[in-house]
N, C-alpha and C positions, 0 to 999 in steps of 0.2 A: 831738845831743840829740834826743830824741823830741819831735815837734811836738805830741804830745798832752799834754805836761807843761808847766805854766805856773809861773812863780816864785811867783805869789800863790796858787796852788792848794794848799790844805793837804793835799789828797789826791794830790799829784803823785807822791809816792813809792809810792803803791799801784798795784798792777797793774790795768790796765784791759783790758777784752776786748770784742770786738764782740758785742753782745747782740741785735742785730736791725736792722731797716730800718724807716724811717718810711713813711708812705703814699705818698711820692714816690720810694721806692726808694733813699733815702740811708742810709748806715750809721749806726747808733747805738751808742755805746760806753758801757760801764758797769762797775761794780766786780763782780768775780766773787763770787757769794754764797758764804757759808761753808757749804758742803755738799760732799759728795763729788762729785767731777767725774763726769759721766756717761760711760758707756762710749763710746768713740769709735764713731761710726757707720760702717758700711761705705762704701766709696767711692761706690757708687750712691746711698745715702741722703744722703751729704754733698753730693753734687751736687744732689740734690733740695732739700736744706736751703738751699743757697746760692741756689737759684732761687726760694725762697719757699715750698717745700713741706716743712713740718716733720714730724717723725716722733715718735711716742711709743714710746721704747724699752722702756718698761715694758709697753706694749701690743703688743710684738712687731712694731714697725715699722708699725703701722697709722696711717694719716694721720688727723690730728685737725682738726676745724674750727677756724677762727681764733676767738680770744676777744678781746673788746673790753676794753682796759685803760684806766684813767683816765689822762689826760695827766700828764706829769712836767714840773716847772718847775725852772729853775736860778736861785736867788736872786742869785748873784754876777754873773750875766750877764742882767740884765733886758732887754738889747737883743735877745736871741735870741728867735725866735718859739717859740710853744708846740709842744713836741715830744710825739709819741705813741709810746710804746714798745710795740710788739707783742711778745707772748711769743715765745720762741724756737721754740716748737713750733706757733706759729700758721700754719695752712695754709688754703688756700681750701677751701670746702665742696664736695666733689665726690663725693658718694656714700659717705662714710666714717663710721664710728661716732663719735658725739660723746659717748659716755658716759665715756670715760677721758681727760679733758683735764687736764694738769698745771697746778698753780697755783704761781707764784713767790712767794717771800717778799718782800712789798712792804716790810716793815720793814727787812730787810737791804739792800734796794736803796736805801732812803732814807738809809742810813748814809753814803753817799758821794755827793757832788755835786761832782766835781772841776771846777776852773776850767780850761777848755781853750780852745784857740783855735778860732776858727770853722772848722768842717769845710769842707773844700773842697766847693763846690757841684757836685753831680752834675747832669748834664742831666736836665731834667724828663722823667719817664717815667710813663706811665699805670700804674695798679695792675696787678700781674701777675694774670693769670687764665688758667685752663686753656683751651687752644684748643678751641672748641666742635666743630671739625671733626675732632679727633683722637680716636680711641677710647682707652679706658683702657689704659695700659701696665702690664703685669703682669710683674715681674722673674722670673727663673728661681728655682725653689724652693731651689736651692743657695746663692743669694746673699741673697735676702730671704725671711724666713719668711712663711708664708701669712697674710695679714691676717685679723684676727678679725672675724667677722660676727655680727650679732645673731641670736639664735635666733628661729625662727619661733614660731607659736602652739604652746604646749605644750612648747617646747624640743625639738622633733623635728627641726629643721634650720634652715638659713638662711632669712631672709625679706628680701625686697627691696621697696623702695618705687619706684614708677615715676618719681618725681622725682629719684632718685639717679643716673639714667642719662640721658645726652644722646645722642640718635641723630641722625645727620647724613644728610639726604636727598641721596644721591649719585646722579647720573644713571647708569642702567645702559646701558652701551654696546651690550648685546645686546638691549635691550628692543624697539627698532624691528625688529630681525631676528626676534624672537619674534612680534611682532605681525604682521609680514609673513607669517611661516610659518603662523601660525594662520589668517590671512585666506586664504592660498593653500589650506590644508587644507580650510577650510570651503567655499570656492568650488568646489574639486575634488569634495568630497562632494556639494554641491548639483548640480553638473553630472552626477555619476553617478546621483543620484536622478532628475534630470530625464530622463536618457537611459533609465533603467529605466521611468519613467512613459511616455515616448513609445513605448518598445518595447511596453509592455502595451497602450497605446492602439492601436498598429498591429495587434497580434495580435487584439484585440477587433474592430477594424474588418474585418480579413481574415475572421474567423469570421462576422461579420454578412453580409459580401458573399457568402461561400460558402453560407451558409444561404439567402440570397435566391435565389442561382442554383439551389440544389437544389430549393427550393420552386417556383420558376418552371418548372424542368424537369419536376418531378413534375406540376405543374398542366397543363403542355402535354401530357404523356403521358396524363394523365387525360382531358383534353378531347378528344384525338384517339382515345381508347379503346385506347391501346397498353399500358396497365398490365394485367398478368395478373389475371384474376378480378375485374376492376373495369371496367365499361363507362362511358365518359363521354359527353358530348353528341355528340362526333364519331362515336360508334358507336351512337347511339340508334336508328338505323334497324333494326339487327339486333334490339335488345331490344324495340323497339316492335312489330316484325313478329311477335314471339312473344307479345306481350301483347294486341295489338288492332290494328285497321285504322289506316291512316295516310292523311292527306289530302295529295294531290299535285296540283299544277297542271302541265300538260304540253301542249306543242305539237310539231308535226312541221315540220321545215325541209327544203325541197327546194332545193338549190343547182343552178342551171342554168348551164352554161358556154356562153355565147353565142358564143364565138369558136371553140372546138374541138369543141363538142358534148359531150353526156354530162351526167349528173346524179349527185348524191350526196345521201343522206338521213341526217338525224340527228334525234333526239328530245331536246328540252330539258326537263328535269324539275326542278321546284321542290318539294322535300319540305317542306311547311309544318310538319309535326309535328316532324321532326328538325332543321329549319333547315339543310338541306344542298341543294346543287345537283348536277346530273349531266348529262352529255352521253352519250347512247347512240347510237353510230354503227351504222347498219343497212346491211349489204351489199346491192347490187342483185340478188344471186342468191337472195334470200329469196322463197319462193313465197307469193303472196297470192291470195285468192279473188276472182273477178270476179263481176259481177252475174248472169251466166248460170250460175254454179255451177262454172265451170271455174277453173283456177289459171293464174297467170302470174308471171313474175319481177317483182320490185319495180321495177327500173330500166325495164323495158318499160312497166309500167303508168304510171309517172310521165311518161315521154316521150309517152305517148298522151294526155295531158291531165290525168292524176291524179285523174279522177273516181272516187270510191268508194275511193280508196287509204287514206284515213284510217280508214274503217270496216273495211276489210280488215285493217289493222294492229291495230285494236281486237280483231278476231276472233282474230288470231294470238296476240296478247299478253294478251288478257283485260283490256285497259285501256280508259280513256275519255280520248281525246285531245281537248283543248279547241279546237284550231284548226290551220290549215295556213299556214305562212309560206313563200311562194315568193320565194326570194332569188336574183335573177339576179346574175351576176358584176359588172356595172357598178354595181349598187346596193351590193354588198359593198365595192367599191372606194371609193365615196362615203362609206360608213359609216366605214371605217377612216380616211379623210382627215378626217372631221368630228371624230373623237375625238383627232386629233393623232398618228396612227400607233400601232403596237403593238410589243411585244417578244415574240419567240418563240425558243425553243431549237430551232434547225433541225437535222435529222438528215442533211441532204444539201444540196449546193449545186445550185441551179437555174440552168442556163445562160440567157443572154439570148437572146431571139428578136426580131430586128430586124423581121422581117416582121409579127409579131403585136404588136410594140411592148411586149414583155415584158422588164423589166429583170432583171439577174442577181441572184440571192439567195445570200448567203454561207452557209457552214456553221459552226455553233458556238452556244454559249449566248448568250442575250440579244441576238439579232440585231434591230436596229431595221428594221421593215418599213413601207414606205409602202403606200398603197392598192393600187397596181399590183403591188408585190412580194408583198403578202399574197394576192392572187388567184392569182398565179403559183405560190406555194408550196402553197396549199390545193388546187389542181387538178393539181399535178404528179404524174405516175406514170411511172416509168422503164420502159423496155422489159423485159417479162418479170416485173415486180414484181406481187405479189398486190394485190388491191384493198384489203386491210386496211392496207397502207402508206399509200396515198393517203388513206384515211379517217382514219388517225391524224394526218396533217398538217392535214386539215380541222378535226379536234378541237382542235389546238393554236391554230389561227387563231381559232376561235370563243372559246376560253378567253382569249386575249389581247385579243379585242374586248370581252368581258364585263368584264374588269378595267378597261377605260377608259370604260365606259358610266357616265353620271352616276348617283349614288345616289338622286337625287330622281326620282320617277316622272314628274312633269310635264316636267322637263328631258330625261329619257330619251325621252318621247313626242315632244317637239319635235325631238330629233335624228332619230328615225325618220321624222317627217314631212319633214324637210329632205332626206333621201335622194331623195325624189321618186318612190318606188315606189308601185304600186297594190296594196293589200292585199286579202286575202279579207274579204268583209263580216263573216264570223264572227269575224274577228280584226282589229279596228281599231287605230289608232296608240296610243290610250290604253291598251288592254289589253296590246298587245305591249310598249309602253314600261314599264308597271308590272312585267310579268314579267321583262323584261331587267334592270331596276333591282334586283330581288330577287336574281336569279341573279348579278348583278355583285357584290352585297354578299357573297354566299357565296364567290365566286371571290377576292375581295380578302383574305379572312381564311384562305383555304386549305381551307374546308369545301366542296370540290368534287372530283368524280371524273369520269373519262372512260373509257368502256368501248366496245370494239368487239364487237358481237354475233356470236357464233359460229354459222355456218351450214354445213350439210353440202353436199357437192357436188350432191346432189339437190334442194337448196332448203329442206330442213327444218332446224329449230333443233337444235343439239347439246344433250345432257343438261346439260352445264355451263352453257350459255347460259340454259337454262330455270331452273336452280337459282339461279345467282348474279346474273344480270342481270334476267331477266324477273320473278322473284318478289321479289328483294331491292330492286332499284333501281326497276323499273317498278311493282312491286306488283300484278302481273297476277292477276286473279281473275275468275270468271265473273259474279258478281253485279254487278260494276262495269261489265262490258261490255254486257250486255243483260239487265237485270233482268226477271224474269217470262217470259223467252223460253224456247224449247226449249234443252236443254243443248248446250254446245259439245262436239263429238266430235273427238278427235284420232285420226288414222289413221297407223299405222306398218306398212310392208310387210315381212313376214318370209317371204314365199313365194318371192321371187326371180323372180316372173312379173309383168311390167308390165301385162299384160291383166287379170289377176286384181285388181290394185290399182285399175285404172281402173273396173272393174265395181263394186267396193266403194264407191268415191267416189260414183259415180252413184246407188247405192242409198241412201246416207245423205242426199245432197242431195234426192233425191226424197221422202225421209221428212220433210223440213222441218228437218233438223238443220244447225247451223252447223259447217262442216267446218274443221278445223285440220290442215294437212298436216304430219305428223311425219316424212316422208321414209322412207327405207329403214332397216331394222334392221341392226345390225352383223353378224348371222348369221341364217340361216334357222331357223325353229321348226317342229316337226312339228304342233303344235296351236295353234289360235287362243286368244286370251285377252282378256277385257274387264275393265278395272280401274276403280275409283273410290276417292276419298280420303275423301269425306264420306258419312256414313251416309244423309244425306238424298238422295243421288244413286243409291242402290241400285236403286230402282224404275225410274229412268230408264235405268240400265245394263242392266236386264233387257229393257226395251223395245228398246234398241239391238241387243241380241243377237237378238231376234225379227225385227227389221228385216233383219238380215244372214243370217238362217236359221241361227244358231248356238244350241247348247243352253244352258240356264240355268246348267248346271254350269261354263260358261266364265267366268262373272261372279265376280270376287273383289275384295276390298278390299286395295288396295296403293297405294304412292306412284306417282303418275303421272309418267312421264318427260316428257310433253308437257303444256303448260299448258292443260289442258282439263278439263271436268267428268268426262268419260268418255273413256278411251283404248282404242282397238281395235288389237290387234297381230294382224295376219292371219298364220295359219300355213298349212301345206300342206293341212290338212283343210278349208279353206274352198272351197266350190263355189258359183260365181256362179249365181244362179237365172235 
C-alpha cells in the first residue's frame, strides 16, 4: 500500500503528485490540477527543476523568479505545522525575466486535501541559492532554447541590469608576475634614461673642458705674441718700438773668476714698458773705446779695472746703463746658497776638480746646483770651445738665480746685503735688490729672454746683432746715450788697409766725435759712403764728410748697419790727409 494513502482520507483514491518543496527542502505532494499536463522538460531542465530551478516552458525555458504563495493548511491534521507550497516554477531570482510567471489555479488545488501520513522528515537544509562564486551556466543551443531577454530602450536589443549579474573577485595568479614585470620594465626604462642623462652630462662636461683648454691655449699664444697678425703683451716690445720709445732699466754685470782668472760680461735689462726681462751676454772680443780715443777689447778693459767701460758700452750700443755690478765668484756662490740652490738645464757635464775644490756637475734637464756647482758650470769652457758656449752657461745660471730671488724688493735687497760684497756707490743694495726682484718676476712667468751678442772677429758688431739685439732688446739710440752731444759716428773699413782705417779713426776722434767701431766690411768697396737714418742728422753727416775730406755727394739717407747717428763706410777712394 502506498504510504501516502490513509483510510480516513476521502481523497486517498485520487492520484497525488509531487508539487514542490517547502522552505526546508522537504517534498510537498498535492492533487494534480485538471489541466493538460505540461510538456515534459528536457533532461537538463528536469535536473534544474529538481534542484529548485524552475523553468517556464511557455517562455522557452527562461528561468522565472520565485513567487510567494499563501500558506496552505490541512483541516484533518491540525497537528501538522503550517506548510508553504511554492509554485512548481518557483526559482531563485538570478538575473532572469520576471514578466512571464505562471499562476496555478488555487481553487483546483483546494479541492483536495488528502489525509496523509506525516512525511518523513528530511534533514534540515538551508534554502537553495545559486552559488555566488559560480558564473551563469548557459546550456548548449541544441538542448535549451535561448532564454528570452527583455528588450532595451526602443526595442532595439537586450538590456541588462547590473544587479542581475554577480561577479566573483577571483585572485589572478599572474597579477604578481605582471606587477613584477611592469616594475622591472619601469626600472629598466629609468636606468636607461639615467644612463642617457649621465652620458649627456659627460659630453657637456667634456665640451666645457675642451673649450677651457682651447681658450687657455689661445690666451697663452696671444700673451706670448705667437698668434699670427695679433701681437700680445709678450710681443709688445716689437710693437712699442714701432710706435714710440720705451723705458728700460739696465745694469752691467762683470763676473770675475777669482780662482782661474778671466771675466764675463752681461747686461740685465728690465723693460718697464713691455714688462719683460732680458739678459744680453757680451763677448770679451767686443771693441770699446778708451779715454784716450783708442780702442780695446772688452775683456782687457774689464781686467784693467773697468774704468770707463760702462760709458764705452753706452757709446757702442747707444744706451744708458744705470750701474755696474762687479760679481766675484765667491759672492755668486753665496748668493746661490742663500736662495736655496737653483735648477739649470745643463748642456754638458763638468768634471770635478779636487785641487780647486770644484764638485762635478751632471748633464741633463733640471739639474739641482749648489753654490759651488753653479760657479763651476757658469765659468766652464772646454778646450777649443767658442766663448759663446761659456756665455750661454752663465746666462742659464743667472736665469736660475733670478727665479729664486724674492719678489719683495726689501727681501731681495736683504739677500744682496747678506752676500757680503762691496757694491759700486752708484748701485747700492736697495737699487740692485729692487731691479733683481722685478727681473725675477718676469723670469718666473716666462717673460724673459737671453741673447748672446754677435761680434765679428775684428771686434765689431754683426748686422744681425745691431738689428735684433741692440735695437730691439737694448733700445739703442743716440739721444739716450749722450743728449745734446756731437753725433756718434760708426766706422766700417771697406778698404782692406789697416793703416787707412787707423788714420780715419784718428781724424774722427780729433774732430770730437764719439766713435763706434763697426769693424771690417764683408767686401771691399771702390767708393766711400756716409749714411744717416734721421733727416735731422743730414747736416751732421755733411760735417763728417768734410772732416774726412770726402765729397758731399757721398752723403745719403739709408738704414745704418751700425747703431750710430752717422755711419762711414771707407772705400778705396779715401786718402788720409
